[in-house]
N, C-alpha and C positions, 0 to 999 in steps of 0.2 A: 505493501499499501505508501503510494508516494506520500512522504513526511507533510506535503503543505495540507493534506488533507485533515490534517490534525494538528498542525504549526499553526499557530494562531499570527507567529510573524511572517507568513508567507504574504497575509495578505495587508499586513504592513507595509514591506516591501514595496507590494506591486500594487498600493493602494489609490499612487498619483497618477499611474497609466488607466488604472479601472475606471478614477473618476472622469481622465481626460475621453478616453475610450467612449463612457455610456450620455458625454456633452459631447462628445462628435460624430456619437448614431441620433441624435436628436436633433442636432443639427443638420443633418443628410436627411433625415425625413421631413424637416420642416424646411429647409430649402426647394427639397425635392419637390414637395407638394405643392407649394408657389408657383416654382420655376414652370412647374407642368400645366397652372392654369394660363398661361403665357401663350398665346398664339408666334407660331413662328413658321415662313414659308415653306419652307422643303420638311418632310418628314426624316428623324436620324438616319435611315439606312441613307437616301438620297443625298444629307449635309453630309455622311464618311465618305460617298463615291465621289460628290466633287471635289474632297479634301483631296482624296488617294490619287483619282486623275491627273489635277492640277499640278500636284508635287510627283507626276510619272510612274506613281506607283500603278500602272492598270493592272497587273498582276495579281494584286489583293484580291480576294471576293468577299462577298459581303453575306452573311449567314443571318437567318432567325433562328432562336431558338427558344423554348420555353423557360420560365423562371422572371423571377421579380431585381431587376438590378444582376444578372448572372453576364453582364457584356463582360467582354475579354476578347482581346487578341491571342490569336495560335501563331506564335513564332514557326513551329515546324511544318505547319501544311500550310504557312503562308491565308491565313482565313481571319477576316474580324467577323465576330460572331457577337449580335445585337439581340437584347433582349425584346419578349412581344409589347412590352411598354415601351421600346425605346425606335424600334425598326420601322417600325411604321407610323412613328405619331408624331405630329407637327407642332410640337411643345417646345420652349427654349430649355425644356430641361433634358429632352432629349436628345436634341441638335447636341445642346453640350455633354453629355455623354457619349455619343458617337463620335462627337470631334476627339475627347479623350481615347477614343480606344482608334482612333485612327492616328493620333499622336505616336502610339505604342510601333503601328504599322511604320508610319514613317519614321521611326528611330531603326525600325527594323534594316528597311530599305535604305538606310544612308548610314547605316553601320554606326551608329551613336555606340560607342564605346563602352558603356556604364553597364548598355543594356544586351550586352552579349556577356558581360558577366554575369550578369543575374541571370540569365537562362543557364550559361553555363552552372552557374549554382545552386539550380534550382533540387536536383538530384540528392549535392549534398546536404541544402537543407531539410530535403525530404527524411531522409534518412539518420540526420543525427535529431530531428523533431520526434521521429518512432522511437529512435533506441535509443538517445542520450541517457534519457532519466529513466528507463529499464537500465541499462549498465551502471549509474550512475548509484541506484537504489543496489543493485546487486554488489557493489563493490564496498557501500554500506552494512551491508549483510552482515557479507563476511569478513567485517576490517580490515578491507584489503584498500587504503586511502586511494593508492596507485589506480586500480579499475575504476575507483570512483572519478576519479581526477580525468580517465580518459572518455568517463561517461560527461564530464562535464564537455572537454574538448571536441566530441563530437553534437552540443547541444550546441556549441557556439559558433559552426554551420549555421542553426539556423539563423543567431543573431549577426553572421555575416551577409547570409542576404537579405533581411529585414537592415539593415543599414546601406545597402546597394539599394534595395528596389523602391526606397524613400524619396531618391533624387533624379531614380528613373519616371515615377510617376509623376512628380511637381514638373517633369522635364515634359513630360506627356500632355499636361496640363498649359503647361504654359504656351507649346505649339497648339495647342487645339483655340486657346482664346488667340495669337493671333494668327491663326487662319481664317477663324471666324468671320474676324473685322477684316482682314484683308482682302478675303475673298466676296465679301459683299454678303455673307448666308444670315448674318444677325448687324445689324446696326448698334451704331456704339451706343445711341442710347438707352439698349434692351442690353448689355451685356451686363449690368451689374446682376441681372436673376442667374445668366449662367455660370457668371464668378462664383457666386453666392454658395453653387452649387456645385461646382467642383474646388474650389476651397474646403470644402465641409469635409466631401471625399479625404482631401489631404490629410487631415486631420484626424482622422480614421488609419491613415499610415503613419504619422507621427504615434500615434496613442499603441498600435501593434509595435513599433518599434522598441517603444519604450517598456513596455512590457514583457518585449522578449531581454532585451537587455538588463533590466532591473531582477527580472526571474535568473535571468545566468550567475548576474552577483548575487542573488539571494544561494542560489547550490554550493556556490563558491565559499562566502562568509559560514555557512550550514557545515560545510566539511571541514573549516580553514578552526571552527570552534566546536568540532570532534577532536580534532588531534591535539589541539592544545590542552581538552577536558582528559585526551588519555596519558600524558605528558606526568 
């Protein structure tokens, strides 16, 4: 059983990230709801297609997928997948989210270095997230600090991914904002609504990054405390 299930100090450690995450989710929901009520001349899919074609990324396909805010860009298949509420909707929320994902496609097409690093780190992050805690707990249970430190090192792969992912997401939003204005998809006067959605989403990535960093520090602090107690 992970020690943070019964150690109240874990929740003290991650409290700042948890509070920030709840606030960010509230902001996303509020901004999305507000921007969804403001009309756009293009659907999310059409806006994304316009942005991609204007940048020469005509090879990137756009598909509709089920789910709410399940939008993402798949660099392995060069497909931009938009949720049903974004793909065919004519709202500022829809074009903002679609433009953000198109920004990821442009990062990929233009060889944005941090995105390449992020894509390479996905496997390491998934492996470290699922295995790191297990190895850490095995090390603690067997009183093998070296094994526990290996678990921490594995989890550090997840932290590395989050640290790289944050600027990638912010850059995609910045690209989206610039393209929406320069291509005339959204009038400058209507951009505050779009900015509200994208800025709120950015805070969710900040919260996720902070939580992974604080969790890593908690693991390390817990292990070092145990080591001192054993001396």
